[in-house]
Every structure is written in C-alpha cells, then in structure tokens.
PLY file of the C-alpha trace (Angstrom):
ply
format ascii 1.0
element vertex 612
property float x
property float y
property float z
element edge 611
property int vertex1
property int vertex2
end_header
88.06 91.02 62.89
85.58 92.88 65.16
82.43 94.85 63.71
81.33 98.58 64.39
77.84 99.51 63.98
77.09 102.18 62.05
73.46 104.01 62.09
70.32 104.88 60.18
67.57 106.22 61.90
63.77 106.41 61.26
61.44 107.62 63.92
57.95 107.07 64.35
55.50 108.75 67.36
52.58 106.15 68.03
49.92 106.74 70.45
50.06 103.34 71.27
53.07 101.88 72.58
51.48 98.18 74.01
52.86 96.53 70.88
55.33 97.42 68.11
53.62 96.90 65.08
55.45 94.71 62.52
54.58 96.62 59.47
56.45 99.24 61.37
59.34 97.01 61.42
59.55 96.38 58.10
59.68 99.70 56.73
62.21 100.43 58.82
64.47 97.23 57.66
64.10 98.47 53.57
67.40 98.65 54.20
69.59 95.40 52.55
72.76 94.87 54.18
73.97 90.82 55.52
74.71 91.95 59.00
72.98 94.55 61.22
71.03 95.63 64.52
67.46 96.97 65.07
67.02 98.73 68.67
63.36 99.74 69.38
62.90 102.03 72.05
60.15 103.52 73.48
59.26 106.34 76.49
55.87 106.94 77.87
53.91 108.08 80.68
52.83 104.38 81.21
56.75 102.91 81.28
59.65 102.32 79.22
60.80 99.75 76.52
63.84 98.66 74.99
63.85 95.96 72.50
67.30 95.20 70.32
67.36 92.32 67.87
69.86 90.85 65.17
69.29 90.71 61.48
71.24 88.79 59.77
69.27 87.87 56.26
66.11 90.59 56.07
65.45 88.67 52.57
64.37 85.61 54.10
63.17 86.55 57.57
61.60 89.12 59.53
63.70 90.26 62.72
60.96 88.96 64.93
62.15 85.24 63.49
65.63 86.32 64.74
68.19 86.81 67.36
66.57 88.47 70.56
70.09 90.24 72.11
67.44 92.04 75.02
63.82 92.91 75.72
63.38 94.84 78.91
60.70 97.37 79.81
56.72 97.45 81.21
53.53 99.11 80.80
51.65 99.73 83.50
47.92 99.47 83.64
45.38 101.66 84.19
44.42 100.61 87.77
48.57 100.64 88.51
48.46 104.21 86.91
45.90 105.30 89.86
48.10 104.19 92.68
50.49 107.71 91.64
53.24 107.44 92.32
54.53 104.48 92.63
58.45 105.00 92.35
59.97 101.94 91.84
58.56 102.28 88.17
59.64 105.92 87.62
62.90 107.05 86.46
65.28 107.83 83.63
67.09 103.94 82.19
70.51 103.85 81.38
71.52 101.08 78.64
74.59 100.42 77.45
75.22 98.75 74.40
78.31 96.85 72.67
79.06 98.57 69.43
80.40 95.55 68.10
77.37 93.37 68.55
74.29 95.48 69.93
74.07 93.39 73.04
73.26 95.36 76.74
76.16 95.52 78.26
75.08 97.57 80.92
71.36 98.53 82.24
70.87 101.08 85.45
67.55 102.53 86.05
67.88 106.23 88.49
65.22 107.38 90.24
65.27 110.85 89.01
61.29 111.22 90.04
63.35 112.62 93.26
65.04 115.84 93.17
68.34 115.10 95.19
71.36 113.50 94.67
70.37 110.54 91.86
71.39 112.95 89.50
75.11 112.98 90.53
75.23 108.93 90.12
73.91 109.66 86.66
76.43 112.39 85.89
79.32 109.86 87.48
78.21 106.73 85.30
77.78 108.76 82.01
81.47 109.89 82.43
82.51 106.35 83.16
80.52 105.11 79.61
84.14 104.36 76.85
84.18 106.15 73.88
82.25 104.23 70.59
79.55 102.69 73.13
75.94 103.26 72.50
74.03 104.29 74.71
70.09 104.65 75.30
68.18 106.98 77.45
64.72 106.96 78.16
62.56 107.98 80.53
59.79 105.62 82.40
56.56 107.02 83.10
58.75 110.28 84.39
62.51 111.86 84.91
63.42 114.93 84.53
62.85 116.51 87.94
65.88 115.01 89.48
68.55 115.68 86.07
69.74 118.93 87.85
73.45 119.33 86.64
73.63 116.50 84.69
71.62 118.28 82.13
75.13 119.94 81.61
76.77 116.83 81.06
74.03 115.25 78.95
74.23 118.83 76.82
78.20 118.14 76.22
77.61 114.37 74.96
75.19 116.37 72.37
71.50 116.06 73.65
69.45 119.04 72.11
66.48 118.46 73.82
67.52 118.10 77.40
67.27 121.64 78.90
63.89 121.70 76.84
62.43 119.11 79.42
59.66 119.49 81.56
58.59 117.17 85.20
55.86 115.53 82.87
57.70 115.13 79.68
58.45 111.82 77.71
62.13 111.71 76.32
64.39 109.27 74.29
68.12 109.39 72.91
70.43 107.25 71.22
73.76 108.56 70.78
77.30 106.83 70.45
79.47 108.18 73.44
82.42 110.86 71.82
80.40 110.46 68.42
77.26 111.47 67.00
73.52 111.15 68.28
71.41 108.50 66.53
67.94 109.25 67.49
66.71 111.92 69.86
63.02 112.66 70.24
60.40 114.13 73.02
57.32 114.95 73.74
57.93 118.25 76.09
54.31 118.31 77.98
52.14 115.97 78.14
51.10 112.42 78.53
51.62 110.69 75.42
54.55 108.25 74.75
57.82 108.57 72.10
58.96 105.93 69.67
61.97 105.15 67.90
63.56 102.74 65.71
67.30 102.75 65.09
68.94 100.74 62.54
72.43 99.74 63.52
74.71 98.26 60.25
77.62 96.40 61.05
81.09 97.42 59.62
83.96 94.84 60.05
87.24 96.95 61.57
90.91 95.07 62.29
90.93 93.94 65.79
92.63 95.77 68.52
96.42 94.25 68.14
96.39 92.16 71.89
100.22 91.82 72.67
99.42 89.31 75.91
97.26 87.03 77.63
96.08 90.12 80.14
94.82 91.81 76.88
92.90 89.25 75.71
91.21 88.97 79.29
91.04 92.43 79.42
89.44 92.97 75.99
86.89 89.88 76.58
85.76 91.32 79.68
84.74 94.70 78.18
83.02 92.86 75.63
80.28 92.29 77.88
80.49 94.80 80.61
80.15 98.66 80.21
80.52 101.93 82.10
83.64 100.54 83.03
85.60 103.67 82.69
89.54 103.42 81.46
89.27 99.89 81.67
87.77 99.83 78.82
88.62 102.68 77.04
90.15 101.90 73.48
91.78 104.94 73.24
93.35 106.01 76.65
93.32 102.51 78.59
93.99 102.28 81.97
97.13 100.95 83.09
94.79 98.72 85.59
98.21 96.73 86.89
99.65 99.32 87.61
100.87 99.58 91.81
102.14 102.60 93.21
106.00 102.10 94.12
105.96 105.16 96.75
106.98 103.65 100.66
105.63 106.47 103.14
107.88 107.76 105.96
105.92 105.55 108.55
105.23 102.67 106.10
106.16 100.14 108.58
103.18 101.22 110.24
101.25 99.52 107.22
103.16 96.68 106.74
101.02 94.02 108.54
97.60 95.67 108.47
95.18 94.33 105.50
93.21 96.50 103.66
89.18 94.42 103.25
86.85 96.02 100.51
83.46 94.90 100.88
82.11 94.09 97.32
78.73 92.80 95.42
77.30 92.76 92.54
78.68 96.84 91.69
81.75 96.16 89.49
81.44 99.40 88.04
82.19 100.95 91.55
84.62 98.26 92.92
86.84 99.41 89.38
87.18 102.50 90.44
87.50 102.04 94.02
90.47 99.33 93.05
91.96 101.35 90.94
92.33 104.69 92.92
93.63 102.26 95.48
96.72 100.91 93.81
97.76 104.13 92.98
97.78 105.56 96.87
101.61 105.70 98.33
101.64 103.25 100.53
99.66 100.69 99.46
100.77 97.11 99.24
98.84 94.83 96.93
99.13 91.86 98.56
97.64 93.20 101.74
94.71 93.96 99.60
91.62 91.55 99.92
87.83 92.12 98.27
85.47 90.10 100.23
82.27 89.26 98.04
78.93 88.71 99.56
77.37 87.10 96.05
79.06 85.27 93.08
78.56 88.19 90.29
80.42 86.92 87.06
81.42 90.32 86.42
83.15 91.03 89.90
84.52 87.96 89.93
86.05 88.40 86.30
87.17 91.94 87.34
88.95 90.55 90.35
90.70 87.75 88.54
91.56 89.95 85.62
93.21 92.57 88.05
94.95 89.78 89.85
93.64 90.58 93.45
92.99 88.17 96.58
89.44 87.74 97.25
86.76 85.50 98.85
83.28 85.06 99.13
81.31 84.55 101.94
77.34 82.94 101.93
74.94 84.80 99.17
73.68 88.13 99.53
71.08 88.01 97.21
69.53 91.30 97.33
66.73 91.40 94.65
64.73 93.91 93.48
61.24 93.00 95.31
63.10 92.49 98.52
61.78 94.77 101.27
64.20 97.46 102.20
63.95 95.70 106.22
65.07 92.02 104.27
67.67 93.30 102.33
68.75 95.15 105.25
69.09 92.19 107.35
71.36 90.13 104.63
74.03 93.22 104.77
73.86 93.23 108.49
74.55 89.56 108.38
77.26 90.14 105.17
78.97 92.34 107.32
79.16 90.10 110.24
80.57 87.20 107.73
83.22 90.16 106.51
84.18 90.78 110.10
84.36 86.96 110.80
86.59 86.68 107.74
89.40 89.29 108.82
89.20 87.34 112.53
90.31 84.20 110.91
92.35 85.50 108.16
94.36 88.09 110.28
94.17 86.58 113.89
98.07 88.61 114.46
97.09 91.60 112.92
97.11 94.98 115.17
94.26 96.12 112.92
92.09 95.95 109.92
91.42 98.77 107.45
87.64 98.24 105.97
86.33 100.05 103.06
83.52 99.10 100.57
83.20 98.92 96.97
81.73 102.52 96.59
84.30 104.91 98.51
87.39 107.03 97.00
90.17 107.34 98.96
92.28 110.19 98.96
96.25 110.03 97.78
96.71 110.77 101.42
94.73 107.87 102.91
97.39 105.74 103.69
99.70 108.37 104.83
96.99 109.70 107.43
96.20 106.11 108.42
99.78 104.98 108.89
100.46 107.70 111.54
97.26 108.15 113.40
96.97 103.64 113.80
99.26 103.42 116.51
96.34 105.60 118.80
94.30 102.57 118.72
97.25 100.61 120.48
98.07 103.12 122.70
94.50 104.76 123.72
91.81 102.75 124.98
89.43 105.29 125.06
89.36 104.94 121.21
87.42 102.64 119.15
88.15 103.38 115.09
90.13 106.03 112.84
87.93 107.20 110.02
89.30 108.10 107.19
86.05 110.86 106.59
84.97 113.76 108.06
80.86 114.64 108.79
81.92 117.97 110.17
83.77 119.19 107.07
80.38 120.25 105.39
79.88 123.21 103.12
83.29 124.91 103.63
84.06 124.44 107.16
87.07 122.32 106.95
90.46 124.36 106.11
93.10 122.01 107.53
94.56 119.10 105.97
97.02 118.50 108.90
94.37 118.76 111.75
92.93 116.00 112.95
90.30 115.47 116.08
88.84 112.78 118.28
84.88 112.33 119.05
81.42 110.16 119.15
81.05 109.25 115.76
80.26 105.66 113.85
82.66 103.96 111.91
82.58 106.04 108.28
83.27 105.00 104.88
87.20 103.80 104.90
88.06 103.06 108.68
90.68 101.11 110.68
89.42 99.22 114.05
91.84 96.65 115.84
91.34 92.78 115.84
90.15 93.01 119.84
87.23 95.10 118.86
86.42 92.67 115.66
86.48 90.25 118.38
84.53 92.03 120.96
82.12 92.49 118.20
81.47 89.02 116.87
81.21 88.10 121.09
77.87 90.02 120.56
76.50 90.28 117.30
73.39 88.28 116.56
73.51 85.51 113.66
70.32 86.78 112.83
69.30 89.69 111.37
65.86 90.48 113.24
66.64 92.52 115.70
66.21 96.42 116.40
69.46 97.37 114.11
69.59 94.85 111.81
68.93 97.99 109.31
73.03 99.60 109.66
75.68 97.47 110.50
77.68 100.78 111.58
75.13 102.12 113.66
74.45 98.85 115.42
78.18 98.93 116.25
78.00 102.11 118.04
75.08 102.32 120.10
75.76 97.85 121.14
79.62 97.70 121.01
81.34 101.21 121.48
80.33 101.74 124.67
81.83 104.99 125.67
84.79 104.80 123.23
85.13 107.58 120.51
86.92 107.75 116.98
89.54 109.66 115.21
89.04 111.87 112.02
90.59 114.42 110.39
89.42 118.15 109.38
89.66 117.50 105.83
88.61 113.73 104.86
90.74 111.37 103.34
87.82 109.32 101.52
84.50 109.96 99.83
81.66 107.88 99.11
80.82 108.20 95.55
78.19 105.85 95.17
74.45 105.18 95.98
72.74 102.38 97.22
69.64 100.85 99.01
69.47 103.07 101.99
70.51 106.43 100.57
68.10 109.05 102.19
68.53 111.98 99.08
68.54 114.89 101.04
71.41 113.91 103.03
73.49 112.28 100.37
72.96 115.45 98.69
74.08 117.59 101.47
76.94 115.70 103.01
78.40 113.50 99.96
77.94 115.26 96.68
80.99 117.32 96.17
82.29 116.61 99.60
85.51 117.71 99.80
88.71 115.68 100.07
92.44 116.06 100.43
94.24 115.58 96.55
97.58 115.44 97.59
99.52 113.11 99.35
102.30 112.76 102.23
100.81 115.57 104.78
102.16 115.46 108.17
100.41 115.34 111.07
102.40 116.80 113.60
100.28 116.61 116.45
99.04 112.96 116.62
99.93 112.15 120.44
98.10 115.20 121.63
95.02 113.42 120.81
95.68 111.07 123.67
92.31 111.94 126.23
94.20 113.63 128.70
96.76 115.38 127.10
93.09 116.06 124.24
90.98 117.44 127.07
94.03 119.49 128.81
94.54 121.82 125.01
90.59 121.93 124.68
90.44 123.16 128.17
93.03 125.55 127.74
92.23 126.41 124.05
87.94 127.29 125.61
89.58 129.34 128.43
91.34 131.61 126.11
89.03 132.08 123.37
86.48 135.05 122.65
83.00 134.29 123.80
80.04 134.22 120.59
77.00 135.41 121.81
73.82 136.27 119.56
71.36 134.12 117.41
73.94 131.99 115.09
71.18 131.78 112.18
71.50 135.75 111.60
73.20 136.78 108.53
76.53 137.63 109.23
76.95 135.89 112.49
80.05 134.08 112.25
83.62 135.79 112.50
85.94 135.92 109.16
89.03 137.08 111.24
92.31 136.88 109.13
94.29 135.98 111.85
94.05 132.93 113.71
91.55 133.11 116.52
89.30 130.39 118.52
85.83 131.54 119.37
83.50 129.81 121.55
79.73 129.64 121.74
77.65 128.25 124.42
73.57 126.98 123.56
71.52 125.00 125.66
71.11 121.30 124.34
68.20 119.87 126.04
67.33 117.64 122.97
67.70 116.89 119.43
65.92 119.76 118.32
67.89 122.45 120.25
71.20 120.91 118.40
69.51 120.25 115.13
68.72 124.17 114.64
71.78 125.38 115.58
73.96 122.88 113.58
72.02 124.22 110.86
72.97 127.25 111.53
76.16 126.56 111.74
76.09 125.12 108.29
77.32 121.82 110.00
76.17 118.13 110.47
72.81 118.15 111.93
71.28 115.17 111.43
72.25 113.30 114.55
73.85 114.27 117.74
77.55 112.43 116.42
80.67 113.91 115.88
81.30 115.86 119.05
83.63 115.54 122.18
81.51 115.30 125.48
79.21 118.01 123.97
81.84 120.05 122.36
81.90 120.27 118.42
84.27 121.84 116.50
83.94 124.04 113.26
86.40 125.83 111.46
84.36 128.65 109.17
87.44 130.31 107.67
91.44 128.87 107.16
92.41 130.25 111.17
89.49 130.32 112.51
87.87 127.70 114.73
84.96 127.69 116.51
83.78 125.47 119.89
79.81 125.08 120.29
79.47 123.86 123.91
76.20 121.85 124.52
74.92 123.61 127.69
74.47 122.02 130.40
75.32 118.70 129.82
79.00 119.07 128.10
82.13 118.23 130.24
83.27 121.68 129.58
80.14 123.58 130.25
81.55 124.59 133.07
84.33 127.08 131.56
81.44 129.23 130.95
81.70 132.46 132.55
78.64 133.45 134.91
77.81 136.15 133.11
76.92 135.03 129.77
73.90 133.29 128.68
73.98 130.43 126.46
71.90 130.32 123.10
68.17 129.44 123.85
66.23 128.69 120.55
62.81 129.27 122.97
63.71 133.02 123.27
63.55 133.32 119.63
60.64 133.08 116.87
60.51 130.86 114.25
61.25 133.58 111.54
64.30 134.62 113.30
65.90 130.29 112.66
0 1
1 2
2 3
3 4
4 5
5 6
6 7
7 8
8 9
9 10
10 11
11 12
12 13
13 14
14 15
15 16
16 17
17 18
18 19
19 20
20 21
21 22
22 23
23 24
24 25
25 26
26 27
27 28
28 29
29 30
30 31
31 32
32 33
33 34
34 35
35 36
36 37
37 38
38 39
39 40
40 41
41 42
42 43
43 44
44 45
45 46
46 47
47 48
48 49
49 50
50 51
51 52
52 53
53 54
54 55
55 56
56 57
57 58
58 59
59 60
60 61
61 62
62 63
63 64
64 65
65 66
66 67
67 68
68 69
69 70
70 71
71 72
72 73
73 74
74 75
75 76
76 77
77 78
78 79
79 80
80 81
81 82
82 83
83 84
84 85
85 86
86 87
87 88
88 89
89 90
90 91
91 92
92 93
93 94
94 95
95 96
96 97
97 98
98 99
99 100
100 101
101 102
102 103
103 104
104 105
105 106
106 107
107 108
108 109
109 110
110 111
111 112
112 113
113 114
114 115
115 116
116 117
117 118
118 119
119 120
120 121
121 122
122 123
123 124
124 125
125 126
126 127
127 128
128 129
129 130
130 131
131 132
132 133
133 134
134 135
135 136
136 137
137 138
138 139
139 140
140 141
141 142
142 143
143 144
144 145
145 146
146 147
147 148
148 149
149 150
150 151
151 152
152 153
153 154
154 155
155 156
156 157
157 158
158 159
159 160
160 161
161 162
162 163
163 164
164 165
165 166
166 167
167 168
168 169
169 170
170 171
171 172
172 173
173 174
174 175
175 176
176 177
177 178
178 179
179 180
180 181
181 182
182 183
183 184
184 185
185 186
186 187
187 188
188 189
189 190
190 191
191 192
192 193
193 194
194 195
195 196
196 197
197 198
198 199
199 200
200 201
201 202
202 203
203 204
204 205
205 206
206 207
207 208
208 209
209 210
210 211
211 212
212 213
213 214
214 215
215 216
216 217
217 218
218 219
219 220
220 221
221 222
222 223
223 224
224 225
225 226
226 227
227 228
228 229
229 230
230 231
231 232
232 233
233 234
234 235
235 236
236 237
237 238
238 239
239 240
240 241
241 242
242 243
243 244
244 245
245 246
246 247
247 248
248 249
249 250
250 251
251 252
252 253
253 254
254 255
255 256
256 257
257 258
258 259
259 260
260 261
261 262
262 263
263 264
264 265
265 266
266 267
267 268
268 269
269 270
270 271
271 272
272 273
273 274
274 275
275 276
276 277
277 278
278 279
279 280
280 281
281 282
282 283
283 284
284 285
285 286
286 287
287 288
288 289
289 290
290 291
291 292
292 293
293 294
294 295
295 296
296 297
297 298
298 299
299 300
300 301
301 302
302 303
303 304
304 305
305 306
306 307
307 308
308 309
309 310
310 311
311 312
312 313
313 314
314 315
315 316
316 317
317 318
318 319
319 320
320 321
321 322
322 323
323 324
324 325
325 326
326 327
327 328
328 329
329 330
330 331
331 332
332 333
333 334
334 335
335 336
336 337
337 338
338 339
339 340
340 341
341 342
342 343
343 344
344 345
345 346
346 347
347 348
348 349
349 350
350 351
351 352
352 353
353 354
354 355
355 356
356 357
357 358
358 359
359 360
360 361
361 362
362 363
363 364
364 365
365 366
366 367
367 368
368 369
369 370
370 371
371 372
372 373
373 374
374 375
375 376
376 377
377 378
378 379
379 380
380 381
381 382
382 383
383 384
384 385
385 386
386 387
387 388
388 389
389 390
390 391
391 392
392 393
393 394
394 395
395 396
396 397
397 398
398 399
399 400
400 401
401 402
402 403
403 404
404 405
405 406
406 407
407 408
408 409
409 410
410 411
411 412
412 413
413 414
414 415
415 416
416 417
417 418
418 419
419 420
420 421
421 422
422 423
423 424
424 425
425 426
426 427
427 428
428 429
429 430
430 431
431 432
432 433
433 434
434 435
435 436
436 437
437 438
438 439
439 440
440 441
441 442
442 443
443 444
444 445
445 446
446 447
447 448
448 449
449 450
450 451
451 452
452 453
453 454
454 455
455 456
456 457
457 458
458 459
459 460
460 461
461 462
462 463
463 464
464 465
465 466
466 467
467 468
468 469
469 470
470 471
471 472
472 473
473 474
474 475
475 476
476 477
477 478
478 479
479 480
480 481
481 482
482 483
483 484
484 485
485 486
486 487
487 488
488 489
489 490
490 491
491 492
492 493
493 494
494 495
495 496
496 497
497 498
498 499
499 500
500 501
501 502
502 503
503 504
504 505
505 506
506 507
507 508
508 509
509 510
510 511
511 512
512 513
513 514
514 515
515 516
516 517
517 518
518 519
519 520
520 521
521 522
522 523
523 524
524 525
525 526
526 527
527 528
528 529
529 530
530 531
531 532
532 533
533 534
534 535
535 536
536 537
537 538
538 539
539 540
540 541
541 542
542 543
543 544
544 545
545 546
546 547
547 548
548 549
549 550
550 551
551 552
552 553
553 554
554 555
555 556
556 557
557 558
558 559
559 560
560 561
561 562
562 563
563 564
564 565
565 566
566 567
567 568
568 569
569 570
570 571
571 572
572 573
573 574
574 575
575 576
576 577
577 578
578 579
579 580
580 581
581 582
582 583
583 584
584 585
585 586
586 587
587 588
588 589
589 590
590 591
591 592
592 593
593 594
594 595
595 596
596 597
597 598
598 599
599 600
600 601
601 602
602 603
603 604
604 605
605 606
606 607
607 608
608 609
609 610
610 611
C-alpha cells in the first residue's frame, strides 16, 4: 500500500517571519486525522523558508514534537541587507515533495534576479516534474526579474498571480503537478513577507504492481528523487532500458569508439542525457562509460538502475561556499583524471568521444561522428571533431550536410584521438593552480592544440542545455538557449574528404574568387543579401584587434565573444538557405591576398558609433 496526499489549506500573512508561532500551527491542525503532513513556507524580501513536518497524533502531540521531514531557508539580518545585492541569497527556490510521504526529493535555487538564461533552466526542471508531485515555489529576496518565458509555463501549470508580479514582489505557490493549486499567495509590490501553511492529508491507495526487480528498484528510486522526467512518471513511464537497434551505414567506424560521459551530482541532467544517447541510432551500450567526479548516491543508484558502466575518480566536491576559482581548480583536475582513465582503459582505441552530463545529442550525432572520425586519423592538421557549432546562431545555419574546419575549442560532444589525449596528459599540470585552470577546454586550446583545427557541422548535432558554475548568462542565452540542432538521423555527408587541408584551401580559394564582393556597412539594416538561388559573397574587413572583429561579428549576427571559429582568418556564415558569406579578415588572413585592389576593406574607424 502507498499513501497519496490531499490538501486542506489555510493562508496566513505575517509581518514578521523570524519565527512560526505555535498558536498558528495549532489553528491549522484543527483537522482530526491520523496521518498527515504540514508544510509551512514563506517568501520575504529578507529570505525564504520551508518546513515540512509529519503529524501522526495531534491529540497528544503538537507538530513541533513530531518528525521534521525538512527545514530549510534563511532570514537575512539588517546588516546583511545593507550589502545588497547579495546574489547567493536571491532567486526562486524550487522544491519537489514526494506526494506519498511529504519528504523533499528535489531542491534547487534559480538566481532569477538575473534577466538572462536562468528562466530556461527553471522551465526545463518544471517540465521534468512527474504528475502528482507536490511543488513549492518561493521567492527569496527577489526573483521575478528573470522569470521571463517561464511565466507561460507557470500559467499553464495553474498559477493565477505569476503574470502580475513586479521585480520586488513576494510570491509563494504550492501546487500538484498536473493537478490543482494547494495554496498561492503574493504581495505584488513592496517589501514584506508572505506565509502559508498547507495540511497534506494522507490517504492510502493501491501500490503500483511491480512486475520485476528492475521495476521495484525504479519506483524505490523515484521515492527519493524528483524532477526525473519520464523515469518517475507513473502514468507514462519511460522505457529507460531501451537501446536503439539501428545500425548505421558506417557503423564499423564506431564499434571500437568509447563514449565517455563526465558526470557529477546532477542526476536530473544525467538521466535526460543518457536517455537520449541510448536512443541514438548507432549506439553501442557497452561502449558508454560514465566517469563520476563524486560519490553522489542518487547518481550511483541511477547508473546501477540503468545497468550502465561507470567509474569513479577522486572526489570533486564543489560546495556552495567554494569560490569560483577553487571550484574550477577541482574541475580542472577532475577532467585530467577523466583523460587519464580514458588513456588507461582504452589504450588501443583510435579515438574517444567525450560529453558532459548536460549535453543532449541529436538523433544524427553518431551518424555524423561515424562519417567524420576518419579525418582525425588521416589529417594531422586536425585535433578534434565537434558535434556543436558556434557559427550557427540566429538563423545562420541551414545545411545539415555541410561541415567545416576552423580554430575552435573542443565543445559539447567531441572526439579526439588517443594520441591527443596522451599529448595533453604529458603537459597537464597535476595541480590546479595555474593560469588556465578555470576551463580545461580553454587550456587545451591554448596549450596543447598548437595550430591544429577542429571539424564542426553547420547545424549542431548536440545541444548544451544545462547551466553550471561557469555560466555567463548573456552568452548562454545568445548561444545555447534555443540553439538549433538536427532532429533527424542518417544524414549523408557527401564531401567529408574535402576537409583535408590542401583540398579545403583549394576549394575555399576558388569559392572566394568566384564570389560576389559585398561592400558597405554590415551594421546597416538590409545589408545581408537574401537571394533565392545558390550564391556566394565575400566581405573584406579590417581585423587588427578583437574590438574590430567583435563589432563586425555582431553586425553579421554570428559568434562575437572570441576570435575563434574561423579558418585562417575566414569566417563562413549562411544567412539564407542557399547563400554563404566569407568574412575575410584583412590583412592577416591567409586569403587576404585575394582581395581585388580597388576594393577597400570595411573599416570601423570610418563610421561613427551610431552607425554600428
């Protein structure tokens, strides 16, 4: 037997939330039942709180003497309030309660005092809550600024007040996923506190009929972890043991290629990533290895449940009070351990595919890899195959079968050879106190790759959907939130061989010679051509420093955060399905000599600030 919770709600608004008065609790508990839970929460300009208590016999005891299932939150002092802003204390708290016993099974704080990006992570988690779960949302200090598109999701879930919130609103909402609101309260405008008590009455229902040991393990797991999506959906559960049986035309290229997933304690992300990966045509389940950087129980149990291979390396315990630099040093050393383990376990493999726990793969990911991996073995001027592309922003990618080469970092689902792994380990410091310890991929790019380039598609085969400690909100929103990804499989890449350096240079030279030349201010409205027939254009511009590149790249709506992604000073974008523009950096590009003498490169110094 299992018990489901029903709710009876009393709402009290207090002016002082430093404590929860006993007489208020006693008023709420006038309902005489043998077995129920009480959830008490508050939202305040000074903090937030959530207390969940089990009350089994109110005739003899008060809830304060019974089992406390959860107690979390904080109240900032007057001195702390003077230090505003205090980003570690602000945001929307998101808690999922087990509907059978009232225990918290997921908790996360989203820093929605920031406008960019975090709304997408909130939206992702909201959509991963299983029907029947009890969800508690509460603003801590402030959290309405960054709700943005998540407002639509919250309205669909049943919130009445969410579309009326101001930046300094206090808001508190209890609801049942896929069901009804238990309690919603708000102070729309002003510094105050809102407080709510919700009684969750236990009712016994028939348990699910478990047919196997795996089913039993699955639902036991789901009793303790929330926001797991279809894994814990009791109405439409995922077939999480399914593996795609589809073999690819170039399957032999993948048979001996391990796929290493770097993971930590974010089992919600990890399950989604593995679920997608296992359904990708061409997957070989035994080739997957998850390498854990800590001993998070939820992650270990998940991998055992899914019957996947995993290894643990030295603990990477990133606590909340760590500085960003300290956390990044630990991550830097963790990825060194990942490379070490790959080198030891797969010493005879020609290459290894790496991805993180928060990377979604396209159905075409392994098909793409199966056709491009050979380039790593045949062309010493390449060092990686990326599944992600940074040039396909803002509608600038249209051709799923087109691939490029350029000077980029390894990015979100990539392959490198064992020789490159060994080369990296030979110079990889065994401590994290170095200049580039903040980002291991940045370090590989600057310290190991030399002049080598990577292969990447015009349309991505991966999507980085998670948000971690190194997030830059504006860049994340522009480059990852809503980014395009191929959603079909089996796409043939007809011109893989032309990425060999000598052939690529020859083809690119001919394309530039035959193209139409664009002149003028690229920042002006209507500058980008939109022909309906296949056409190539070339745009020459002065690039003597990053500022000049940054301005031109912004005008073309392509990657503008670093001077990476080009090939020897040429960036290729596709503003329309049959159109390509070659942005040639002058005078430092290898291809700058192709500029006709009468053509003057675009020079930002010739324009006022208002013109770009």
